[in-house]
C-alpha positions as semicolon CSV with decimal commas, in nm:
position;residue;x (nm);y (nm);z (nm)
1;A;9,875;0,305;-5,066
2;V;9,825;0,061;-4,794
3;A;9,564;0,315;-4,588
4;A;9,364;0,299;-4,924
5;L;9,337;-0,049;-4,939
6;P;9,006;-0,229;-4,840
7;A;8,969;-0,451;-4,519
8;T;8,889;-0,731;-4,698
9;T;9,163;-0,705;-4,944
10;V;9,390;-1,012;-4,939
11;T;9,723;-0,989;-5,102
12;P;9,845;-1,223;-5,398
13;G;10,153;-1,397;-5,345
14;V;10,197;-1,301;-4,993
15;T;10,225;-1,594;-4,710
16;P;10,194;-1,553;-4,349
17;G;10,519;-1,588;-4,147
18;P;10,575;-1,899;-3,961
19;K;10,365;-1,999;-3,649
20;H;10,741;-2,052;-3,456
21;G;10,905;-1,871;-3,733
22;R;11,255;-1,680;-3,617
23;K;11,281;-1,358;-3,686
24;G;11,294;-1,278;-4,035
25;G;11,275;-1,636;-4,132
26;A;11,095;-1,764;-4,448
27;S;10,767;-1,838;-4,519
28;S;10,571;-2,167;-4,537
29;A;10,183;-2,122;-4,747
30;S;10,085;-2,436;-4,570
31;D;10,119;-2,259;-4,186
32;N;9,828;-2,039;-4,279
33;P;9,634;-2,140;-4,577
34;G;9,354;-1,908;-4,524
35;G;9,574;-1,620;-4,685
36;G;9,732;-1,271;-4,631
37;A;9,531;-1,284;-4,300
38;G;9,790;-1,470;-4,089
39;G;9,670;-1,631;-3,772
40;A;9,673;-1,490;-3,410
41;G;10,002;-1,494;-3,230
42;V;9,843;-1,494;-2,879
43;S;9,465;-1,663;-2,851
44;D;9,278;-1,753;-2,574
45;S;9,162;-2,139;-2,499
46;S;8,938;-2,148;-2,822
47;G;9,166;-2,020;-3,043
48;D;8,994;-1,704;-3,148
49;S;9,208;-1,472;-3,263
50;V;9,220;-1,093;-3,045
51;D;9,218;-0,808;-3,212
52;E;9,296;-0,445;-3,104
53;D;8,991;-0,327;-2,955
54;E;9,095;0,041;-2,854
55;E;9,272;0,112;-3,220
56;A;9,082;0,338;-3,408
57;P;9,040;0,207;-3,739
58;L;9,162;0,337;-4,055
59;P;8,896;0,516;-4,302
60;A;8,728;0,329;-4,534
61;P;8,783;0,375;-4,915
62;T;8,504;0,556;-5,084
63;A;8,310;0,284;-5,267
64;P;8,404;0,191;-5,622
65;A;8,086;0,270;-5,894
66;A;7,923;0,030;-6,040
67;S;8,051;-0,067;-6,348
68;G;8,392;-0,018;-6,237
69;G;8,448;-0,188;-5,917
70;A;8,609;-0,457;-6,008
71;A;8,855;-0,252;-6,193
72;A;8,957;-0,041;-5,908
73;A;8,968;-0,325;-5,672
74;R;9,241;-0,488;-5,888
75;A;9,415;-0,168;-5,886
76;L;9,419;-0,100;-5,533
77;T;9,597;-0,463;-5,464
78;L;9,944;-0,502;-5,406
79;S;10,209;-0,722;-5,525
80;D;10,449;-0,907;-5,353
81;G;10,732;-0,679;-5,426
82;Q;10,542;-0,403;-5,342
83;L;10,455;-0,502;-4,994
84;R;10,805;-0,614;-4,929
85;W;10,901;-0,271;-5,051
86;L;10,684;-0,031;-4,847
87;L;10,827;-0,266;-4,528
88;E;11,170;-0,219;-4,628
89;F;11,123;0,141;-4,623
90;A;10,941;0,143;-4,305
91;H;11,210;-0,023;-4,171
92;T;11,469;0,189;-4,306
93;R;11,301;0,513;-4,180
94;L;11,259;0,366;-3,833
95;L;11,641;0,301;-3,793
96;E;11,626;0,714;-3,762
97;P;11,672;0,824;-3,435
98;T;11,335;1,025;-3,486
99;P;11,090;0,845;-3,754
100;P;10,845;1,055;-3,900
101;P;10,518;1,016;-3,830
102;C;10,394;0,890;-4,157
103;V;10,578;0,573;-4,070
104;F;10,400;0,465;-3,799
105;V;10,076;0,576;-4,000
106;L;10,176;0,322;-4,257
107;I;10,266;0,048;-4,003
108;K;9,966;0,066;-3,863
109;A;9,757;0,030;-4,170
110;V;10,016;-0,251;-4,237
111;L;9,893;-0,414;-3,891
112;G;9,513;-0,322;-3,953
113;R;9,529;-0,556;-4,256
114;R;9,707;-0,838;-4,109
115;Y;9,980;-0,847;-4,393
116;V;10,248;-1,102;-4,324
117;G;10,580;-1,082;-4,378
118;A;10,940;-1,157;-4,271
119;R;11,077;-0,800;-4,239
120;L;10,776;-0,737;-3,986
121;Y;10,931;-0,938;-3,756
122;D;11,219;-0,684;-3,771
123;I;11,011;-0,439;-3,777
124;A;10,861;-0,545;-3,422
125;G;11,237;-0,548;-3,323
126;R;11,315;-0,190;-3,420
127;L;11,004;-0,079;-3,293
128;G;11,102;-0,243;-2,921
129;E;11,356;0,004;-2,921
130;L;11,203;0,306;-3,022
131;V;11,017;0,270;-2,686
132;L;11,302;0,295;-2,454
133;G;11,519;0,516;-2,719
134;A;11,314;0,723;-2,943
135;D;11,390;1,115;-2,906
136;D;11,063;1,224;-2,837
137;A;10,780;1,113;-2,618
138;T;10,522;1,101;-2,949
139;S;10,743;0,855;-3,131
140;R;10,777;0,601;-2,794
141;D;10,436;0,614;-2,761
142;H;10,347;0,497;-3,106
143;A;10,597;0,251;-3,103
144;A;10,460;0,120;-2,777
145;E;10,115;0,100;-2,932
146;L;10,191;-0,036;-3,254
147;L;10,451;-0,335;-3,064
148;C;10,153;-0,426;-2,885
149;S;9,923;-0,453;-3,180
150;F;10,194;-0,678;-3,316
151;L;10,232;-0,917;-3,024
152;L;9,870;-0,978;-3,000
153;A;9,759;-1,029;-3,348
154;Y;10,046;-1,160;-3,549
155;P;10,170;-1,551;-3,548
156;L;10,401;-1,601;-3,285
157;G;10,460;-1,925;-3,064
158;D;10,501;-1,923;-2,676
159;A;10,848;-1,896;-2,696
160;R;10,859;-1,620;-2,903
161;V;10,649;-1,425;-2,686
162;L;10,749;-1,498;-2,412
163;E;11,111;-1,323;-2,533
164;R;10,877;-1,028;-2,599
165;L;10,741;-1,023;-2,267
166;H;11,110;-1,072;-2,112
167;F;11,236;-0,758;-2,278
168;V;10,958;-0,587;-2,153
169;V;11,013;-0,693;-1,778
170;A;11,368;-0,669;-1,779
171;N;11,354;-0,327;-1,896
172;V;11,157;-0,145;-1,637
173;G;11,464;-0,042;-1,465
174;Y;11,573;0,167;-1,786
175;E;11,794;0,456;-1,736
176;R;11,609;0,672;-1,880
177;A;11,308;0,804;-1,694
178;D;11,092;0,882;-2,055
179;G;11,220;0,532;-2,155
180;R;11,078;0,376;-1,860
181;R;10,725;0,586;-1,885
182;S;10,677;0,476;-2,263
183;L;10,748;0,079;-2,133
184;L;10,527;0,110;-1,871
185;K;10,244;0,254;-2,163
186;L;10,342;-0,088;-2,340
187;Y;10,319;-0,329;-2,022
188;G;9,992;-0,136;-1,926
189;L;9,862;-0,225;-2,282
190;L;9,982;-0,582;-2,288
191;V;9,831;-0,665;-1,911
192;K;9,506;-0,464;-2,007
193;K;9,497;-0,695;-2,365
194;L;9,650;-1,016;-2,342
195;P;9,406;-1,265;-2,317
196;A;9,285;-1,443;-1,971
197;A;9,459;-1,756;-2,076
198;P;9,831;-1,623;-2,159
199;L;9,769;-1,347;-1,805
200;L;9,708;-1,640;-1,611
201;K;10,003;-1,841;-1,749
202;W;10,257;-1,551;-1,711
203;A;10,083;-1,378;-1,382
204;Q;10,368;-1,408;-1,204
205;L;10,640;-1,297;-1,473
206;L;10,425;-0,997;-1,511
207;F;10,370;-0,880;-1,155
208;V;10,715;-0,950;-0,990
209;P;10,906;-0,692;-1,182
210;L;10,632;-0,407;-1,117
211;V;10,695;-0,448;-0,747
212;P;10,988;-0,232;-0,706
213;R;10,917;0,053;-0,948
214;L;10,621;0,151;-0,662
215;S;10,907;0,276;-0,416
216;D;11,262;0,245;-0,571
217;D;11,171;0,443;-0,914
218;P;11,282;0,838;-0,850
219;D;11,022;0,982;-1,148
220;A;10,702;1,004;-0,989
221;G;10,525;0,927;-1,342
222;C;10,678;0,609;-1,353
223;R;10,572;0,541;-0,968
224;K;10,215;0,618;-1,048
225;A;10,185;0,385;-1,389
226;A;10,373;0,045;-1,219
227;G;10,093;0,130;-0,983
228;A;9,842;0,148;-1,235
229;T;9,964;-0,147;-1,430
230;L;9,994;-0,357;-1,111
231;E;9,625;-0,256;-0,997
232;L;9,523;-0,372;-1,328
233;L;9,699;-0,649;-1,332
234;L;9,544;-0,763;-0,997
235;R;9,171;-0,691;-1,084
236;R;9,179;-0,940;-1,383
237;L;9,273;-1,170;-1,189
238;A;9,003;-1,101;-0,925
239;P;8,776;-1,418;-0,895
240;D;8,482;-1,183;-0,862
241;A;8,518;-0,884;-1,092
242;G;8,785;-0,967;-1,299
243;D;8,824;-1,225;-1,607
244;A;8,971;-1,472;-1,553
245;S;8,846;-1,842;-1,502
246;D;9,061;-1,968;-1,275
247;G;8,860;-1,897;-0,937
248;G;9,121;-1,684;-0,793
249;R;9,416;-1,952;-0,799
250;A;9,650;-1,693;-1,020
251;L;9,556;-1,416;-0,716
252;G;9,619;-1,576;-0,405
253;G;9,953;-1,751;-0,558
254;L;10,052;-1,376;-0,593
255;L;9,866;-1,292;-0,234
256;R;10,064;-1,551;-0,065
257;L;10,423;-1,416;-0,261
258;T;10,348;-1,098;-0,103
259;L;10,244;-1,244;0,287
260;L;10,637;-1,408;0,254
261;W;10,784;-1,091;0,150
262;N;10,597;-0,887;0,452
263;A;10,787;-1,121;0,710
264;D;11,071;-1,080;0,565
265;A;11,359;-0,921;0,781
266;D;11,427;-0,700;0,507
267;A;11,283;-0,336;0,576
268;E;11,256;-0,256;0,206
269;L;11,090;-0,590;0,123
270;R;10,860;-0,523;0,393
271;R;10,772;-0,174;0,192
272;A;10,717;-0,292;-0,088
273;A;10,483;-0,593;0,038
274;A;10,269;-0,355;0,238
275;Q;10,236;-0,123;-0,057
276;V;10,078;-0,434;-0,272
277;G;9,905;-0,534;0,018
278;A;9,693;-0,194;-0,012
279;L;9,627;-0,309;-0,390
280;F;9,513;-0,670;-0,291
281;A;9,287;-0,524;-0,019
282;P;8,990;-0,420;-0,255
283;L;8,991;-0,750;-0,422
284;L;8,958;-1,041;-0,183
285;P;8,656;-1,166;-0,088
286;V;8,566;-1,218;0,269
287;G;8,709;-1,521;0,401
288;E;9,092;-1,655;0,499
289;S;9,216;-1,490;0,204
290;L;9,140;-1,141;0,351
291;D;9,191;-1,242;0,717
292;L;9,559;-1,356;0,637
293;L;9,642;-1,017;0,459
294;L;9,447;-0,805;0,749
295;R;9,670;-1,003;1,024
296;A;9,992;-0,954;0,798
297;S;9,895;-0,578;0,798
298;V;9,805;-0,555;1,197
299;T;10,130;-0,689;1,238
300;A;10,317;-0,476;1,016
301;L;10,175;-0,162;1,235
302;A;10,325;-0,336;1,532
303;V;10,711;-0,387;1,394
304;A;10,695;-0,022;1,298
305;L;10,566;0,083;1,645
306;A;10,851;-0,102;1,753
307;D;11,112;0,048;1,551
308;G;10,979;0,399;1,588
309;A;11,002;0,317;1,993
310;R;11,372;0,163;1,971
311;S;11,492;0,468;1,757
312;D;11,339;0,749;2,030
313;A;11,481;0,512;2,308
314;L;11,839;0,547;2,115
315;D;11,790;0,893;2,092
316;A;11,701;0,961;2,438
317;D;12,022;0,746;2,501
318;A;12,196;0,997;2,301
319;G;12,049;1,302;2,487
320;R;11,937;1,415;2,101
321;A;11,589;1,510;2,007
322;A;11,396;1,231;1,911
323;A;11,428;1,219;1,478
324;P;11,100;1,218;1,281
325;P;11,129;0,858;1,091
326;D;11,278;0,771;0,737
327;D;11,090;0,627;0,439
328;A;11,179;0,271;0,565
329;Q;11,011;0,336;0,933
330;W;10,641;0,520;0,824
331;Q;10,601;0,441;0,481
332;P;10,520;0,000;0,622
333;A;10,284;0,189;0,865
334;Y;10,098;0,412;0,621
335;H;10,054;0,128;0,317
336;S;9,941;-0,122;0,589
337;L;9,707;0,151;0,704
338;R;9,613;0,199;0,365
339;A;9,510;-0,209;0,313
340;L;9,294;-0,168;0,581
341;E;9,136;0,141;0,558
342;R;9,071;0,010;0,182
343;A;8,955;-0,371;0,261
344;L;8,706;-0,244;0,480
345;S;8,593;0,035;0,261
346;A;8,506;-0,271;-0,010
347;R;8,395;-0,591;0,271
348;G;8,237;-0,412;0,541
349;A;8,122;-0,691;0,719
350;A;8,544;-0,718;0,783
351;V;8,536;-0,475;1,074
352;H;8,436;-0,791;1,302
353;S;8,737;-0,973;1,200
354;V;8,889;-1,156;1,482
355;A;9,237;-1,018;1,316
356;L;9,142;-0,685;1,380
357;N;9,080;-0,728;1,732
358;E;9,417;-0,631;1,798
359;L;9,417;-0,304;1,629
360;W;9,087;-0,185;1,780
361;T;9,221;-0,243;2,156
362;T;9,579;-0,169;2,120
363;T;9,769;-0,078;1,831
364;L;9,529;0,172;1,700
365;A;9,579;0,415;1,988
366;H;9,925;0,407;1,911
367;V;9,911;0,505;1,563
368;L;9,684;0,804;1,647
369;E;9,994;0,972;1,753
370;Y;10,258;0,823;1,497
371;R;10,514;1,080;1,454
372;H;10,435;1,118;1,052
373;V;10,114;1,318;0,960
374;W;10,016;1,089;0,658
375;V;9,991;0,783;0,919
376;R;9,804;0,978;1,178
377;L;9,564;1,123;0,899
378;V;9,478;0,746;0,765
379;A;9,499;0,610;1,128
380;A;9,210;0,921;1,200
381;R;8,994;0,763;0,921
382;L;9,000;0,406;1,039
383;L;8,909;0,493;1,373
384;G;8,598;0,661;1,214
385;V;8,492;0,378;1,037
386;Y;8,510;0,176;1,402
387;L;8,292;0,408;1,566
388;A;8,054;0,382;1,293
389;A;8,031;-0,007;1,341
390;L;8,051;0,040;1,707
391;R;7,730;0,264;1,689
392;A;7,570;0,014;1,489
393;A;7,627;-0,310;1,629
394;P;7,407;-0,413;1,913
395;I;7,570;-0,390;2,285
396;G;7,417;-0,656;2,513
397;E;7,344;-0,641;2,902
398;G;7,612;-0,897;2,952
399;G;7,842;-0,701;3,104
400;F;8,225;-0,578;2,948
401;A;8,250;-0,925;2,779
402;S;7,939;-0,825;2,536
403;L;8,107;-0,562;2,421
404;P;8,135;-0,547;2,023
405;L;8,441;-0,535;1,849
406;G;8,689;-0,619;2,122
407;A;8,585;-0,294;2,300
408;T;8,676;-0,208;2,677
409;P;8,648;0,128;2,884
410;A;9,015;0,128;2,884
411;A;9,063;0,128;2,530
412;L;8,787;0,343;2,438
413;A;8,956;0,582;2,699
414;E;9,303;0,563;2,491
415;L;9,128;0,632;2,178
416;L;8,974;0,881;2,315
417;A;9,266;1,062;2,453
418;A;9,450;0,973;2,151
419;S;9,188;1,170;1,932
420;C;9,280;1,469;2,196
421;A;9,642;1,456;2,149
422;Q;9,604;1,445;1,682
423;L;9,399;1,827;1,771
424;T;9,650;1,929;2,063
425;L;9,963;1,901;1,771
426;S;10,179;2,147;1,653
427;R;10,054;2,167;1,325
428;P;9,753;1,953;1,252
429;S;9,617;1,961;0,888
430;T;9,274;2,080;0,788
431;E;9,186;1,755;0,704
432;L;9,331;1,592;1,022
433;A;9,157;1,861;1,282
434;Q;8,832;1,778;1,074
435;Q;8,881;1,393;1,160
436;A;8,956;1,419;1,474
437;A;8,742;1,609;1,594
438;K;8,446;1,393;1,466
439;N;8,601;1,095;1,644
440;A;8,654;1,303;1,911
441;L;8,234;1,363;1,914
442;A;8,181;0,997;1,806
443;L;8,357;0,867;2,151
444;C;8,205;1,170;2,380
445;L;7,847;1,110;2,270
446;L;7,956;0,729;2,314
447;L;8,072;0,781;2,683
448;H;7,796;0,946;2,791
449;T;7,481;0,796;2,647
450;R;7,653;0,442;2,783
451;P;7,809;0,511;3,160
452;E;7,895;0,188;3,188
453;L;8,150;0,237;2,939
454;C;8,318;0,540;3,081
455;P;8,578;0,411;3,356
456;P;8,496;0,587;3,711
457;P;8,814;0,890;3,712
458;G;9,029;0,690;3,963
459;S;9,040;0,353;3,767
460;A;9,308;0,206;3,625
461;A;9,113;0,224;3,295
462;A;9,084;0,619;3,299
463;A;9,511;0,670;3,344
464;A;9,505;0,808;2,954
465;L;9,227;1,041;3,003
466;R;9,328;1,139;3,387
467;A;9,698;1,225;3,188
468;L;9,505;1,494;2,987
469;G;9,505;1,739;3,275
470;A;9,907;1,637;3,323
471;D;10,037;1,662;2,998
472;T;10,163;1,998;2,869
473;T;10,399;1,896;2,599
474;G;10,042;1,826;2,379
475;G;10,093;1,453;2,285
476;K;10,406;1,231;2,169
477;A;10,369;1,360;1,811
478;A;10,428;1,723;1,900
479;A;10,791;1,759;1,974
480;A;10,880;1,584;1,635
481;D;10,613;1,802;1,454
482;A;10,719;2,152;1,583
483;G;11,137;2,045;1,637
484;D;11,090;2,159;2,016
485;E;11,216;2,005;2,332
486;A;10,905;1,864;2,553
487;D;10,829;2,093;2,855
488;D;10,999;2,040;3,194
489;Q;10,890;1,715;3,351
490;A;11,071;1,712;3,660
491;N;10,753;1,747;3,869
492;G;10,549;1,530;3,658
493;A;10,427;1,277;3,905
494;T;10,293;1,592;4,108
495;A;10,112;1,697;3,826
496;A;9,993;1,398;3,755
497;A;9,872;1,377;4,111
498;A;9,701;1,728;4,101
499;A;9,503;1,650;3,783
500;T;9,379;1,297;3,939
501;A;9,245;1,476;4,232
502;A;9,125;1,782;4,001
503;V;8,910;1,549;3,843
504;E;8,786;1,333;4,112
505;A;8,678;1,683;4,269
506;E;8,520;1,793;3,987
507;A;8,359;1,482;3,977
508;E;8,241;1,513;4,297
509;Q;8,091;1,859;4,252
510;V;7,909;1,832;3,920
511;D;7,647;1,578;3,895
512;E;7,788;1,273;3,688
513;S;7,431;1,198;3,573
514;A;7,421;1,530;3,399
515;C;7,753;1,565;3,162
516;C;7,998;1,275;3,200
517;W;8,335;1,351;3,366
518;A;8,545;1,223;3,038
519;V;8,365;1,499;2,832
520;R;8,418;1,784;3,007
521;V;8,798;1,677;3,057
522;V;8,826;1,635;2,687
523;C;8,655;1,944;2,626
524;R;8,899;2,162;2,893
525;R;9,203;2,011;2,758
526;L;9,091;2,110;2,416
527;G;8,955;2,480;2,480
528;T;9,353;2,532;2,635
529;R;9,564;2,373;2,455
530;C;9,451;2,413;2,024
531;R;9,607;2,682;1,931
532;E;9,647;2,643;1,542
533;P;9,367;2,780;1,316
534;S;9,257;2,433;1,192
535;A;9,269;2,236;1,557
536;R;9,082;2,582;1,751
537;A;8,849;2,581;1,462
538;A;8,766;2,211;1,480
539;S;8,740;2,185;1,809
540;L;8,488;2,480;1,836
541;R;8,303;2,279;1,587
542;L;8,330;1,980;1,844
543;F;8,135;2,208;2,118
544;G;7,859;2,309;1,899
545;A;7,819;1,932;1,798
546;L;7,859;1,835;2,177
547;G;7,573;2,124;2,260
548;A;7,345;1,981;2,015
549;H;7,343;1,635;2,079
550;L;7,380;1,628;2,458
551;E;7,069;1,701;2,669
552;P;6,995;2,059;2,818
553;A;7,113;1,938;3,182
554;A;7,429;1,790;3,022
555;V;7,521;2,122;2,821
556;G;7,465;2,350;3,151
557;A;7,705;2,108;3,334
558;L;7,976;2,123;2,941
559;L;7,946;2,534;3,012
560;P;8,194;2,596;3,241
561;S;8,488;2,358;3,020
562;V;8,407;2,521;2,697
563;L;8,302;2,910;2,777
564;R;8,616;3,023;2,863
565;A;8,800;2,954;2,510
566;L;8,469;3,008;2,334
567;L;8,525;3,377;2,470
568;F;8,884;3,411;2,417
569;S;8,814;3,353;2,045
570;A;8,473;3,533;1,967
571;G;8,651;3,803;2,133
572;D;9,006;3,830;2,025
573;K;9,136;4,139;1,853
574;S;9,508;4,029;1,867
575;G;9,451;3,859;1,533
576;K;9,557;3,512;1,646
577;V;9,196;3,387;1,569
578;D;9,117;3,424;1,192
579;A;8,728;3,613;1,136
580;P;8,561;3,260;1,008
581;T;8,684;3,104;1,348
582;R;8,532;3,383;1,549
583;E;8,211;3,393;1,360
584;V;8,213;3,016;1,461
585;A;8,293;3,052;1,803
586;A;7,951;3,329;1,825
587;S;7,757;3,093;1,674
588;V;7,842;2,815;1,912
589;M;7,791;3,032;2,164
590;Q;7,448;3,125;2,092
591;L;7,336;2,720;2,047
592;L;7,470;2,683;2,381
593;Q;7,278;2,982;2,532
594;E;6,964;2,844;2,356
595;R;7,025;2,447;2,463
596;A;7,153;2,549;2,871
597;G;6,870;2,818;2,934
598;D;6,939;3,172;2,972
599;E;7,013;3,180;3,366
600;L;7,277;2,916;3,379
601;Y;7,436;3,012;3,067
602;L;7,409;3,379;3,216
603;R;7,596;3,252;3,488
604;A;7,857;3,053;3,342
605;Y;7,938;3,329;3,101
606;A;8,005;3,608;3,440
607;D;8,221;3,292;3,547
608;A;8,411;3,248;3,210
609;R;8,457;3,651;3,205
610;H;8,607;3,690;3,501
611;A;8,845;3,412;3,503
612;L;8,956;3,543;3,175
613;A;9,036;3,889;3,370
614;E;9,191;3,725;3,622
615;A;9,406;3,519;3,379
616;K;9,495;3,839;3,202
617;Q;9,592;4,053;3,522
618;S;9,811;3,774;3,628
619;R;9,989;3,775;3,288
620;I;10,069;4,143;3,334
621;A;10,183;4,090;3,693
622;R;10,411;3,791;3,568
623;L;10,555;4,022;3,286
624;A;10,626;4,249;3,510
625;V;10,823;4,098;3,740
626;E;10,995;3,871;3,464
627;A;11,113;4,218;3,331
628;I;11,303;4,288;3,648
629;T;11,441;3,968;3,774
630;D;11,517;3,873;3,395
631;T;11,615;4,107;3,161
632;I;11,751;3,970;2,928
633;G;11,393;3,730;2,868
634;A;11,203;4,046;2,872
635;S;11,441;4,241;2,619
636;K;11,405;3,950;2,341
637;R;11,046;3,956;2,438
638;K;11,012;4,308;2,330
639;I;11,226;4,207;1,990
640;E;11,001;3,911;1,898
641;K;10,656;4,179;1,978
642;Q;10,845;4,408;1,748
643;Q;10,947;4,206;1,463
644;S;10,566;4,051;1,482
645;K;10,434;4,367;1,436
646;Q;10,656;4,477;1,150
647;R;10,561;4,133;0,983
648;S;10,165;4,193;1,053
649;K;10,211;4,558;0,896
650;K;10,376;4,434;0,589
651;R;10,153;4,180;0,549
652;K;9,900;4,449;0,568
653;M;10,071;4,655;0,292
654;E;10,046;4,346;0,050
655;D;9,688;4,295;0,123
656;V;9,629;4,647;-0,006
657;K;9,887;4,638;-0,290
658;K;9,706;4,341;-0,389
659;Q;9,368;4,486;-0,417
660;T;9,466;4,853;-0,551
661;S;9,669;4,712;-0,819
662;A;9,571;4,691;-1,171
663;K;9,702;4,314;-1,264
664;G;9,615;4,196;-0,907
665;S;10,028;4,163;-0,837
666;L;10,182;4,265;-0,550
667;S;10,316;4,594;-0,733
668;V;10,098;4,903;-0,828
669;A;10,095;4,944;-1,199
670;G;10,303;5,282;-1,290
671;K;10,291;5,611;-1,508
672;K;10,541;5,464;-1,768
673;K;10,333;5,096;-1,809
674;R;10,029;5,369;-1,859
675;R;10,226;5,555;-2,142
676;A;10,293;5,257;-2,301
677;L;9,940;5,155;-2,305
678;H;9,808;5,508;-2,418
679;D;10,123;5,476;-2,665
């Protein structure tokens, strides 16, 4: 009956509830002289009521005929008693654990026409209970939408609205995950539809309870909903893109609160502050507030690195391998990097901020080798942003002091060495390998085109690049990722001295003006240490990109450093190199031949083939000697080789079965199934 009523119907005898009425309290006609439409519960500064802008309106009834229009309208009008009966019926059915859908349709029709009755406030209280405790998700979602409509459209004083908001924020930690998800949906609807004035008034009340849900909630759906609601709240408070009219004062207050958490001694509070900082980052304009957030994020990175170093020292003193970082260690670093990345993506000019000088010169090189893959990936993307800004920035003629963005030869050398270490890790992801190769390419081209930025081979600034020749562990993060012990470093000082001597001798033999020594060292390192498929493919593409960008003379000087790895990858028949990587290697070799010239390329090609043959003979001789001197080790290697052959044969058989199976499964369809199909 209510659904059939016209939207303009005014119910005789039904008065609106009190402006500050109690739950189930009496009504007064003087509170709303306009009749049954009632007043707006939450209004903006102008006093205009707020309609539910996203609710689908009920279908309007068919217009009555001209002759009987008045009679039809009178027939559709409800009396005071009829409306009270409908509300009692709806309230009674809402007391069931799973109310029928028709009850929600009835309540929606009543709310849509702004009918006001004392029982409606009882219905609103029951809707709040259903949001948390209804048995099915549909009832919980319907209850959340209807409760939001009631709070926004019906006459409620500040005390009553605050009471309803306290109910919402106090139950975000409800024990049932499905109830929390529905409550967070109601939370999001309120944040989205509240007018600007009450949103500014209760911004901190809505902000604080959501922050612990970002990391402490065990349900992924609840964490995602809390993050979306919190981001929506901050966007509405943003001075440039939101609808708040306070000039960003409320947003600044929440930012100051977040920065206080960031400086706290509690690790959990710092992690929450880092997560919220990543939401703040793209909303702050360039200025003091953004500089404060950038400086706090850099400080959080330094603290995370110090905690990791302290944990590694304790493990080393106890004589055990370094343990992977726990959530309390790597998550603050990850979210701080995400805050920096999002801030620089939204405000490109912030890359020149003085607050980031420490990040570019010292911190970022260490974060690139952090022992968690997510942290390394975001750090690699952030390095890409820095290198793009560095290439675009003009470099003066005043020496190292005129370099922009705090760049120094030593800092660039450390960044190049760290990017090389990212590619030589045991298991880099495809995305990480590609980003690390892009960063290494940009740094190599920068050092080659600007020789004054490349430190001399024997200088202290070149220590990080010289260490690439002596380091056999593949970087600090390799042992943590693979779980393997580092190689024997008893002769580490001797190896480092030999590497330095080799680099200096090569720099004397090759014309430094042809190709930068650092580029050759990095290419040789990547050619010998990249063994994972993703890292190998990325390093080969890096060789091709260098060949395409460098001059022909520089390409010729680079050939001895890259051809051996290219020949091995292109001619591999053992299965260690996949077919796409072999095709990439062949294409890169053809490109290098075109760029360097046939004569120089063929000479380098012959030397590389000879070096590969010698290495193979040396390996065969070494294994023959070990078969006599180390029989146990030789037996283990034979067993591993046989097991590897069996695994390879099994994989091939599975591939054949997949191709011959009628349904693409691992087994071939048998005769019994075919007979059953024929029957």
